[in-house]
C-alpha positions as CSV (number, residue, x, y, z in Angstrom):
1,M,-21.4,29.6,-4.7
2,K,-18.8,31.6,-2.7
3,Y,-18.3,28.5,-0.5
4,Y,-17.3,26.3,-3.4
5,F,-15.0,29.1,-4.8
6,L,-13.2,29.2,-1.5
7,I,-12.8,25.4,-1.5
8,L,-11.1,25.6,-4.9
9,C,-8.9,28.6,-4.1
10,S,-7.5,27.9,-0.6
11,L,-4.7,25.3,-0.3
12,L,-5.9,23.9,-3.6
13,S,-5.1,27.0,-5.6
14,T,-3.3,24.6,-8.0
15,L,-4.1,26.8,-11.0
16,S,-1.8,29.5,-9.7
17,F,0.8,27.0,-8.6
18,A,0.7,25.4,-12.0
19,Q,1.8,28.6,-13.6
20,S,5.1,28.4,-11.7
21,N,7.6,25.6,-12.0
22,T,7.6,23.9,-8.5
23,E,10.0,21.1,-7.8
24,I,11.0,18.9,-4.8
25,F,14.7,19.0,-3.7
26,L,16.4,16.5,-1.4
27,F,19.5,17.7,0.5
28,D,21.9,16.2,3.0
29,L,21.9,18.0,6.3
30,A,24.6,18.0,9.0
31,K,24.4,19.8,12.3
32,T,27.2,20.6,14.7
33,N,27.2,22.7,17.9
34,T,27.8,25.8,15.9
35,N,26.8,25.2,12.3
36,I,24.1,23.7,10.1
37,E,25.2,22.6,6.6
38,V,23.1,21.5,3.7
39,S,24.7,19.9,0.7
40,N,24.3,17.5,-2.3
41,G,21.0,18.9,-3.4
42,V,19.1,16.9,-6.0
43,N,15.9,17.7,-7.8
44,I,14.0,14.4,-7.3
45,S,10.7,15.4,-9.0
46,N,12.1,17.0,-12.2
47,N,8.6,17.1,-13.5
48,E,6.8,19.7,-15.6
49,G,4.0,21.2,-13.5
50,Y,3.0,21.0,-9.8
51,D,5.2,19.1,-7.3
52,N,4.7,20.1,-3.7
53,Q,4.1,19.2,-0.1
54,P,6.9,16.6,0.4
55,S,7.2,14.4,3.5
56,F,9.2,11.3,4.6
57,F,7.6,7.9,4.8
58,G,10.5,6.4,6.8
59,D,14.1,7.3,6.0
60,D,14.2,5.7,2.5
61,T,10.9,6.8,1.0
62,I,9.4,10.2,0.2
63,L,5.8,11.2,-0.5
64,Y,4.7,14.3,-2.4
65,A,1.8,15.7,-4.5
66,S,2.7,15.5,-8.2
67,T,0.9,16.3,-11.4
68,R,0.6,13.6,-14.1
69,N,-1.6,13.9,-17.1
70,G,-3.2,17.1,-15.8
71,Q,-4.1,15.5,-12.4
72,T,-2.4,15.7,-9.0
73,D,-1.8,12.4,-7.3
74,I,0.4,10.9,-4.6
75,A,3.9,10.2,-5.8
76,Q,6.3,7.9,-3.9
77,Y,10.0,8.3,-4.4
78,D,12.5,5.6,-3.4
79,I,15.8,7.2,-2.3
80,A,17.9,4.1,-2.8
81,Y,16.5,3.2,-6.2
82,K,16.0,6.9,-7.3
83,S,12.6,5.9,-8.7
84,K,9.1,7.4,-8.6
85,T,5.8,5.5,-8.5
86,Y,2.2,6.6,-7.9
87,I,0.2,5.0,-5.2
88,N,-3.3,6.0,-6.0
89,Y,-5.6,6.1,-9.1
90,T,-8.6,8.2,-8.0
91,K,-10.5,10.7,-10.2
92,G,-9.9,13.5,-7.6
93,G,-6.6,15.4,-6.9
94,E,-4.6,14.5,-3.8
95,Y,-2.6,17.0,-1.7
96,T,-0.4,16.9,1.4
97,P,0.3,13.2,1.6
98,L,1.5,12.0,5.0
99,K,2.3,8.7,6.6
100,I,-0.3,7.7,9.2
101,P,1.7,6.9,12.4
102,N,2.1,3.2,13.2
103,K,0.3,2.2,10.1
104,N,1.3,1.1,6.6
105,A,-1.0,3.7,5.2
106,V,-1.0,7.3,3.8
107,S,-3.4,10.1,4.3
108,A,-4.1,13.0,1.9
109,V,-6.5,15.8,1.3
110,R,-8.6,15.0,-1.8
111,L,-10.5,17.4,-4.0
112,D,-13.1,15.4,-6.1
113,P,-14.4,16.6,-9.5
114,D,-17.7,17.5,-7.9
115,G,-16.0,20.0,-5.5
116,K,-16.1,17.8,-2.4
117,Q,-12.9,18.2,-0.4
118,R,-12.1,15.8,2.5
119,L,-9.2,14.0,4.3
120,Y,-8.8,10.4,3.2
121,S,-6.6,7.5,4.1
122,Y,-5.0,5.3,1.4
123,N,-4.2,1.6,1.8
124,L,-0.8,1.0,0.4
125,S,-1.6,-2.7,-0.4
126,N,-4.5,-2.0,-2.7
127,G,-4.7,1.8,-3.1
128,E,-8.3,1.9,-1.7
129,S,-9.3,5.1,0.1
130,T,-11.4,5.8,3.2
131,E,-12.9,9.1,4.2
132,L,-11.5,10.0,7.7
133,I,-13.3,13.2,8.7
134,K,-16.8,13.4,7.2
135,D,-18.0,16.9,8.0
136,L,-15.0,19.2,7.9
137,V,-13.4,20.7,4.8
138,V,-9.7,20.0,5.7
139,A,-7.2,22.2,3.9
140,Y,-3.9,21.4,5.8
141,Y,-3.1,19.0,8.6
142,T,-0.7,16.9,10.5
143,W,-1.0,13.8,12.7
144,Y,-0.6,14.1,16.4
145,D,-0.8,10.3,16.9
146,E,-2.4,7.5,14.9
147,N,-5.9,8.6,16.0
148,T,-5.6,12.4,16.2
149,T,-5.2,15.1,13.6
150,V,-4.6,18.8,13.9
151,S,-5.9,20.6,10.9
152,A,-6.7,23.9,9.2
153,V,-10.4,23.7,8.2
154,I,-12.1,26.0,5.7
155,E,-14.9,27.8,7.6
156,N,-16.5,31.1,7.2
157,E,-14.0,32.3,4.6
158,Q,-11.0,31.6,6.8
159,L,-8.9,28.7,8.1
160,N,-9.6,27.6,11.6
161,L,-7.7,25.1,13.7
162,Y,-9.4,21.8,14.7
163,V,-8.3,18.8,16.6
164,T,-10.1,15.6,15.5
165,T,-10.3,12.2,17.1
166,I,-10.6,9.9,14.2
167,S,-12.1,6.9,16.0
168,N,-15.2,8.8,17.3
169,G,-15.4,11.6,14.8
170,I,-15.3,14.3,17.5
171,S,-13.7,17.6,16.4
172,R,-12.8,20.6,18.6
173,K,-12.0,24.1,17.5
174,Y,-9.0,25.7,19.3
175,A,-7.9,28.7,17.1
176,T,-9.0,30.9,14.2
177,S,-7.1,32.5,11.4
178,V,-4.3,30.0,11.1
179,G,-1.9,29.1,8.3
180,R,-0.9,26.0,6.5
181,S,2.2,24.8,8.4
182,F,1.5,22.2,11.1
183,H,4.3,20.1,12.7
184,K,4.7,17.8,15.7
185,I,7.4,19.5,17.9
186,P,10.2,16.9,18.6
187,N,10.5,15.5,22.1
188,S,7.2,17.0,23.2
189,N,3.4,16.5,23.3
190,L,2.9,19.7,21.3
191,V,2.1,20.7,17.7
192,S,3.2,23.9,16.2
193,F,1.0,26.0,13.9
194,I,1.0,29.5,12.3
195,Y,-1.3,32.1,13.8
196,K,-2.2,34.9,11.3
197,E,-4.7,37.1,13.2
198,N,-2.3,40.0,12.7
199,D,-1.6,40.5,9.0
200,K,1.7,42.3,9.6
201,S,3.2,39.8,12.1
202,W,2.5,36.1,12.0
203,Q,3.3,33.9,15.0
204,I,4.5,30.4,15.5
205,R,2.5,29.0,18.3
206,S,2.3,25.6,20.1
207,L,-0.8,23.6,20.8
208,N,-1.4,20.9,23.3
209,P,-4.1,18.8,21.5
210,N,-5.1,17.2,24.7
211,N,-6.4,20.4,26.4
212,G,-6.3,23.0,23.6
213,I,-3.8,25.3,25.4
214,T,-1.7,27.4,23.0
215,R,1.4,29.4,23.6
216,L,3.6,31.8,21.6
217,I,6.9,30.3,20.4
218,A,8.3,33.0,18.0
219,N,7.4,35.2,15.0
220,T,7.9,34.0,11.5
221,M,9.9,36.0,9.0
222,Q,7.8,38.7,7.3
223,G,5.3,37.0,4.9
224,V,6.7,33.5,5.5
225,E,4.5,30.7,6.9
226,D,6.4,27.5,6.1
227,I,8.7,26.0,8.8
228,C,10.0,22.7,10.1
229,W,11.7,21.6,13.3
230,L,15.3,20.4,13.2
231,D,15.0,19.5,16.9
232,G,13.0,20.6,19.9
233,R,14.8,24.0,19.9
234,T,15.7,24.8,16.3
235,L,13.4,25.8,13.5
236,L,14.2,26.0,9.8
237,S,12.4,28.3,7.3
238,G,13.0,29.6,3.8
239,K,12.8,33.0,2.2
240,G,13.5,33.5,-1.5
241,G,16.3,31.1,-2.4
242,S,17.9,31.1,1.1
243,L,17.5,28.8,4.1
244,Y,17.3,30.3,7.6
245,K,17.3,28.9,11.2
246,L,16.1,30.1,14.5
247,T,17.3,28.5,17.7
248,L,15.0,29.3,20.6
249,K,16.6,31.1,23.6
250,R,19.8,31.6,21.6
251,D,19.0,33.5,18.4
252,N,17.3,36.9,18.6
253,N,16.3,36.7,15.0
254,W,16.3,34.3,12.0
255,K,19.8,33.6,10.7
256,K,20.7,32.8,7.1
257,I,22.5,29.4,6.9
258,A,22.5,28.6,3.2
259,D,22.0,30.2,-0.2
260,L,20.3,27.6,-2.5
261,S,19.9,29.8,-5.5
262,S,22.7,28.0,-7.3
263,Y,20.2,25.1,-7.6
264,G,17.8,27.4,-9.6
265,I,15.6,27.9,-6.5
266,S,13.9,31.3,-6.4
267,K,11.3,30.7,-3.6
268,I,11.4,28.1,-0.9
269,T,8.0,27.0,0.4
270,R,7.4,23.7,2.1
271,L,10.1,22.0,4.2
272,S,10.4,18.6,5.8
273,L,13.0,16.6,7.7
274,N,13.5,12.9,8.2
275,E,13.3,11.6,11.8
276,N,17.0,11.8,12.6
277,G,17.5,15.2,11.0
278,T,20.0,14.2,8.3
279,K,17.9,14.7,5.2
280,L,16.0,17.8,4.2
281,L,13.1,18.1,1.7
282,I,12.3,21.5,0.1
283,A,9.5,22.4,-2.2
284,A,10.5,25.4,-4.3
285,E,9.7,27.6,-7.2
286,L,12.4,27.9,-9.8
287,K,13.9,31.0,-11.3
288,S,12.0,32.1,-14.4
289,D,15.2,32.3,-16.4
290,V,16.2,28.8,-15.6
291,T,15.1,26.7,-18.6
292,E,14.0,23.1,-18.2
293,S,17.2,21.8,-19.7
294,Q,19.4,24.0,-17.5
295,T,17.6,22.9,-14.4
296,S,17.9,19.3,-15.3
297,N,21.6,19.6,-16.0
298,M,22.1,21.4,-12.7
299,T,20.0,19.4,-10.2
300,S,18.5,16.2,-11.5
301,E,19.8,12.9,-10.4
302,N,19.7,11.8,-14.0
303,A,21.9,14.7,-15.0
304,V,25.4,14.3,-16.4
305,V,27.4,16.5,-14.1
306,S,30.7,17.9,-15.3
307,N,32.9,15.4,-13.5
308,L,31.1,12.3,-14.6
309,L,33.3,10.1,-16.7
310,S,32.3,7.9,-19.6
311,E,32.8,4.2,-19.2
312,S,35.9,4.2,-21.3
313,E,37.3,7.1,-19.4
314,A,36.6,5.5,-16.0
315,A,38.2,2.2,-17.2
316,A,41.3,4.1,-18.4
317,V,41.8,5.7,-15.0
318,V,41.8,2.3,-13.3
319,Q,43.9,0.7,-16.0
320,K,46.7,3.3,-15.4
321,H,47.8,1.5,-12.2
322,V,47.7,-2.1,-13.6
323,E,50.7,-2.2,-16.0
324,P,52.9,-0.2,-13.6
325,F,52.1,-2.6,-10.8
326,N,53.0,-5.6,-13.0
327,K,56.2,-3.8,-14.1
328,R,57.0,-2.7,-10.6
329,Q,57.2,0.9,-11.7
330,L,56.4,2.5,-8.3
331,N,56.2,6.1,-9.3
332,D,53.8,5.5,-12.2
333,F,51.8,3.1,-10.1
334,A,51.3,5.7,-7.3
335,N,50.6,8.5,-9.6
336,A,47.5,6.7,-10.9
337,F,45.9,7.5,-7.5
338,D,44.5,10.7,-6.2
339,T,46.6,12.6,-3.7
340,N,44.1,11.9,-0.9
341,V,43.2,8.3,-1.9
342,I,41.5,6.2,0.7
343,V,42.1,2.4,0.9
344,N,39.6,0.2,2.6
345,E,38.5,-3.4,3.0
346,F,34.9,-4.0,2.1
347,P,32.6,-2.4,3.1
348,K,34.5,0.4,4.9
349,D,37.2,-1.0,7.1
350,Y,39.8,1.7,6.9
351,M,43.4,0.6,6.0
352,Y,45.2,3.8,5.2
353,S,44.9,7.0,3.1
354,G,47.1,9.3,1.0
355,R,49.2,8.7,-2.0
356,N,52.5,9.0,-0.1
357,T,51.4,6.3,2.4
358,L,50.2,4.1,-0.5
359,K,53.6,4.6,-2.2
360,E,55.5,3.6,0.9
361,N,53.3,0.5,1.5
362,Y,53.8,-0.7,-2.0
363,R,57.6,0.1,-1.9
364,Q,57.7,-2.4,1.1
365,F,55.4,-4.8,-0.8
366,F,57.7,-4.9,-3.8
367,R,60.8,-5.4,-1.5
368,N,59.1,-8.4,0.2
369,N,57.7,-10.0,-2.9
370,K,59.9,-10.8,-5.9
371,K,56.9,-11.7,-8.1
372,A,53.6,-9.9,-8.2
373,N,51.1,-9.7,-11.0
374,I,47.5,-8.6,-11.5
375,K,45.2,-9.8,-14.3
376,V,41.8,-8.2,-14.8
377,L,39.3,-11.0,-15.5
378,N,36.1,-9.0,-15.5
379,R,35.1,-5.3,-15.2
380,M,31.9,-3.5,-14.3
381,I,31.5,0.2,-14.6
382,L,28.7,2.4,-13.4
383,N,29.2,6.2,-13.6
384,N,32.5,6.8,-11.8
385,M,32.5,3.5,-10.0
386,V,34.6,0.6,-11.4
387,V,34.5,-3.0,-10.0
388,D,37.2,-5.3,-11.2
389,E,37.4,-9.1,-10.8
390,E,41.2,-9.6,-10.4
391,L,43.5,-12.6,-10.5
392,V,46.4,-11.7,-8.2
393,T,49.6,-13.8,-8.3
394,I,52.2,-13.2,-5.5
395,N,55.3,-15.4,-5.4
396,N,53.6,-18.2,-7.4
397,I,50.4,-18.2,-5.1
398,T,47.3,-17.0,-7.0
399,V,44.2,-15.7,-5.4
400,R,41.0,-14.1,-6.8
401,Q,39.6,-10.9,-5.5
402,A,37.3,-8.0,-6.4
403,T,38.3,-4.4,-6.0
404,I,35.9,-1.4,-6.1
405,Y,37.4,1.8,-7.5
406,D,35.9,5.3,-7.1
407,V,37.5,7.5,-9.8
408,D,37.5,11.0,-11.3
409,G,39.6,12.9,-13.7
410,N,42.4,13.2,-11.2
411,G,42.8,9.5,-10.6
412,I,41.6,6.7,-8.2
413,K,39.9,8.4,-5.2
414,S,39.3,5.2,-3.2
415,M,40.2,1.6,-3.5
416,T,38.1,-1.0,-1.6
417,F,39.2,-4.7,-1.6
418,V,36.6,-7.4,-1.6
419,R,38.2,-10.6,-0.3
420,N,37.3,-14.1,-1.4
421,K,35.5,-16.0,1.4
422,N,35.1,-19.8,1.3
423,T,31.6,-21.2,1.0
424,T,30.1,-24.7,0.9
425,S,27.3,-23.8,-1.5
426,N,26.8,-21.9,-4.8
427,P,25.6,-18.4,-3.9
428,E,24.3,-17.8,-7.4
429,T,21.4,-20.2,-6.9
430,I,19.6,-18.1,-4.2
431,V,20.4,-14.8,-6.0
432,N,18.8,-16.2,-9.2
433,D,15.8,-17.3,-7.3
434,Q,15.5,-13.8,-5.8
435,L,15.7,-12.3,-9.3
436,E,13.0,-14.6,-10.7
437,A,10.6,-13.7,-7.8
438,Y,11.4,-10.0,-8.3
439,N,10.4,-10.1,-12.0
440,K,7.2,-12.1,-11.1
441,R,6.5,-9.5,-8.4
442,D,5.9,-12.5,-6.1
443,I,6.5,-11.0,-2.6
444,E,6.3,-14.3,-0.8
445,A,8.9,-16.0,-2.9
446,F,11.0,-12.9,-3.0
447,T,11.2,-12.4,0.8
448,K,11.9,-16.1,1.4
449,T,15.3,-15.7,-0.4
450,Y,16.5,-13.4,2.5
451,T,17.5,-14.1,6.1
452,K,15.2,-12.8,8.9
453,D,17.9,-10.2,9.9
454,V,18.9,-9.2,6.3
455,K,20.3,-5.7,5.9
456,L,20.3,-3.5,2.7
457,Y,23.0,-0.8,2.4
458,E,23.9,2.0,0.0
459,F,27.6,1.7,-0.6
460,P,29.7,1.8,1.5
461,E,27.5,1.2,4.6
462,N,24.5,3.5,4.7
463,L,21.8,1.3,6.1
464,T,18.5,1.6,4.1
465,T,16.5,-1.5,5.2
466,S,16.9,-3.7,8.3
467,G,15.1,-7.1,8.6
468,R,12.9,-9.2,6.4
469,E,9.7,-7.6,7.5
470,E,10.9,-4.1,6.6
471,L,12.1,-5.4,3.3
472,R,8.7,-7.0,2.7
473,K,6.8,-3.8,3.3
474,R,9.2,-1.8,1.1
475,Y,9.1,-4.2,-1.9
476,D,5.4,-5.0,-1.5
477,I,4.6,-1.4,-2.3
478,I,6.9,-1.5,-5.4
479,F,5.5,-4.8,-6.7
480,K,1.9,-3.6,-6.5
481,S,2.5,-0.1,-7.9
482,V,4.9,-0.9,-10.8
483,P,3.3,-3.1,-13.4
484,D,6.3,-3.1,-15.8
485,L,8.9,-3.9,-13.1
486,N,11.7,-6.0,-14.5
487,A,15.4,-6.5,-13.8
488,E,18.1,-8.3,-15.8
489,I,21.7,-9.1,-15.1
490,M,24.2,-7.3,-17.4
491,N,27.3,-8.7,-15.8
492,R,28.2,-10.9,-12.9
493,I,31.2,-11.7,-10.6
494,V,31.0,-14.6,-8.1
495,L,33.5,-14.5,-5.3
496,G,33.2,-17.0,-2.5
497,N,29.9,-16.2,-0.7
498,K,29.4,-13.0,-2.7
499,V,27.6,-12.3,-6.0
500,I,28.3,-9.0,-7.6
501,D,25.8,-8.1,-10.3
502,K,25.4,-5.1,-12.7
503,E,21.7,-4.9,-13.0
504,K,19.4,-3.1,-15.5
505,A,15.9,-2.3,-14.1
506,T,12.8,-1.1,-15.8
507,I,10.5,1.0,-13.6
508,N,7.5,2.8,-15.0
509,G,8.9,2.8,-18.5
510,K,12.3,4.2,-17.4
511,T,15.6,2.3,-17.3
512,Y,18.0,2.4,-14.3
513,Y,21.3,0.7,-13.6
514,A,22.9,-0.4,-10.3
515,L,25.6,-2.6,-9.0
516,A,24.5,-5.0,-6.3
517,I,26.7,-7.0,-4.0
518,Y,24.8,-9.9,-2.5
519,E,26.3,-11.8,0.5
520,V,24.9,-15.3,1.1
521,K,24.8,-17.1,4.5
522,D,23.4,-20.6,5.0
523,G,21.8,-20.6,1.6
524,L,19.9,-17.2,2.0
525,I,20.8,-13.6,1.2
526,S,22.0,-11.9,4.4
527,K,23.2,-8.6,3.1
528,V,23.0,-6.5,-0.1
529,T,25.1,-3.4,-0.8
530,F,23.9,-1.2,-3.7
531,I,26.2,1.1,-5.7
532,Q,24.2,3.6,-7.7
């Protein structure tokens, strides 16, 4: 009886976790030679109950354990679409979901209703699960390679470290009294773990899974056992609502680098970084005095932040420069722009910046062109982004273009020109075919609308998907896990080889909006840029 009680209370002490409001936060992370900065924190789980143990499945997808309808399952969050889906439907509860190296599969610890606790793999194509280690009660783990796990196993009322070769089922014990944090050390053949033999001083140690040799790396902060590696020399950890770092052979002690309490965070637990160290995931408990509505307003990606304009307000900001341009009122025209406005050609080809420079450029433009007029033919608005289809007449020559404006209450922050490019075919045809296949969740027909080297970006040029095969894998998961998936076109601009759509998508009963700029080459979609 004591054995089963231990199973229920170790890692899977979800009853105690459920009493606190744990959430998953995603931050941008930037590192220089002297500083580490975290910014743009977003609560991506925003869910009542238990959300924990986050990890990256590539740079654009996040996995974590999340409670729905009283059961903990594997949640998958798409960063580009800001959408959550669940990838399994078992009767048991899943914890610590991780990508299995070099496979399109996920592993997780599962606690079944009968008390059985094992490590399983989950096929992303059909959600089927397979038991990986038959005789060990795995509590926490990481993958050393696609055939080897390093795990904390419940044994004799404590957690002991085992290395298991999955293909032959052989497991070897290399340490006792370990903690829950396991990580592959970057640029090495080692795994780090927490050694807790001394209750007063916990150690971060390295393990070579090939020979079992362990070595001391550093001590944790008092009472803290969750860490992650920024690179082969620098560790991150959290205590309370603050983030700390320790650079080996440079720092004598842990150094505070960020106070995250403004996000409502009271206790940082799990941490995870993407492969290139630019995104940081944090699981955290929230302050008890932060209500659900306050937290949502402060951190959720669905929140309406203080500087978010209404559609009419955003349109009015852009419209402020149109009439002065047509009337050649240079001062009023320039004052419609922010002091530090940036002007680009799509997607991010820098032209110039600053209101004064813009003013001088248009002063020269008005001198050189006796007639100039802009007419707005169509307008799309999403949050503070405005896309105008414009008819521009200069000295009796008329051209059509699109312009992307990023605005706030102070004016136009950036202006990006999308030029008309000649094409011999109608780009709408293939974009419509793509939409039809998307709504049918037909992965074969969907991927056939794209070129082999297609690239997907988040505006202006943050690459999220490269190549048709990567696109197939990403959307195959979505098609199979979202039964109500549907998209419809709310507005459209066709400009040469480009189709700019404002799209409304339904995903798991929720509605999302995005702007998509499709570029067509030789009858297939070669590039998509999303504005969200």
